[in-house]
C-alpha positions in Angstrom: 4.6 -10.2 -22.7 7.7 -11.8 -20.3 8.2 -13.9 -23.6 8.7 -11.0 -26.2 10.8 -9.5 -23.3 13.1 -12.3 -23.1 14.1 -11.3 -26.8 14.0 -7.5 -26.5 16.4 -8.2 -23.9 18.9 -10.4 -26.2 19.1 -8.4 -29.4 19.5 -5.9 -27.1 22.2 -7.3 -24.7 23.6 -8.1 -28.1 24.1 -5.1 -29.3 25.5 -3.5 -26.8 27.9 -6.1 -26.4 29.1 -5.4 -29.7 28.8 -2.3 -29.6 30.9 -1.9 -26.5 33.7 -5.0 -28.7 33.2 -6.7 -26.3 32.9 -10.4 -28.2 33.1 -12.8 -25.2 29.7 -11.3 -23.8 28.1 -10.8 -27.4 29.4 -14.7 -27.6 26.5 -15.2 -24.5 24.6 -13.7 -27.0 24.6 -16.2 -29.8 23.0 -19.1 -30.7 23.8 -22.2 -29.7 23.8 -24.1 -33.0 25.9 -21.1 -34.0 28.2 -22.0 -31.4 28.2 -25.3 -31.9 29.2 -25.0 -35.6 32.0 -22.1 -35.2 33.2 -23.5 -31.6 36.9 -22.7 -32.1 36.7 -19.5 -34.5 38.7 -16.6 -32.9 35.5 -13.6 -31.1 36.8 -11.5 -34.9 33.9 -13.8 -37.5 31.3 -12.3 -34.9 33.1 -9.4 -35.0 33.7 -10.2 -39.5 30.1 -11.2 -38.8 27.9 -7.5 -37.7 30.6 -5.8 -40.1 29.3 -2.7 -41.4 26.7 -2.0 -39.4 27.3 1.1 -36.2 26.2 -1.4 -33.6 26.2 1.9 -31.0 23.1 3.5 -32.6 21.2 0.0 -33.0 17.7 0.5 -32.3 14.9 -2.1 -32.0 12.2 -1.3 -33.7 10.3 -4.5 -33.9 10.1 -8.5 -34.2 8.3 -11.3 -37.1 7.5 -14.5 -35.0 8.9 -17.2 -38.1 7.7 -20.4 -35.9 7.0 -21.4 -32.4 11.0 -21.0 -30.7 12.1 -18.0 -33.9 11.5 -14.8 -34.6 13.1 -12.4 -36.6 14.3 -8.5 -35.3 13.7 -5.0 -37.1 16.5 -2.6 -36.0 17.5 0.3 -37.6 20.2 2.0 -37.4 19.9 6.0 -38.5 18.2 5.9 -41.8 18.7 2.2 -42.5 16.5 -1.2 -40.7 18.4 -4.6 -41.3 16.9 -8.0 -39.5 18.8 -10.9 -37.6 17.2 -14.1 -36.3 16.9 -14.9 -33.1 15.4 -18.4 -32.2 15.5 -20.1 -28.7 17.4 -23.6 -28.4 17.1 -25.8 -24.8 20.8 -27.4 -26.9 22.5 -27.4 -30.0 20.4 -28.6 -32.7 16.5 -28.3 -29.7 14.8 -25.7 -31.0 12.4 -25.1 -27.8 10.9 -22.0 -26.2 12.3 -23.7 -22.6 15.8 -22.9 -23.1 17.7 -19.3 -24.3 17.2 -16.8 -26.7 20.0 -15.6 -29.5 21.4 -14.2 -31.8 22.2 -15.8 -35.2 24.6 -13.7 -36.6 25.3 -15.1 -40.0 20.9 -13.8 -39.9 21.8 -10.0 -39.7 21.3 -8.7 -42.6 19.6 -5.5 -44.7 16.2 -5.3 -44.2 14.1 -5.9 -47.5 10.4 -5.4 -47.1 
């Protein structure tokens, strides 16, 4: 149960930060590998990747395991459902449950299930 709470907390904190326009806080909830690739990019990159989602109305719905250290989150915004992937990493390119969960911003998209 604690594992699910950690993942959900990560997603909720990310959504809250984005909805408040606090992209510095949002970066703290992003996957380490993604940050290692885009480390020099400005917070506007995150804003661009999450554009079109009204994060103030985002509601966590459920999740689907895709591996030991990865999970797909389903969330709704009004009548639309979206998905995004959370990955647990010890360090960039090193998945592991001993690490921290982070949202992969590239994976945010409308759910087609």
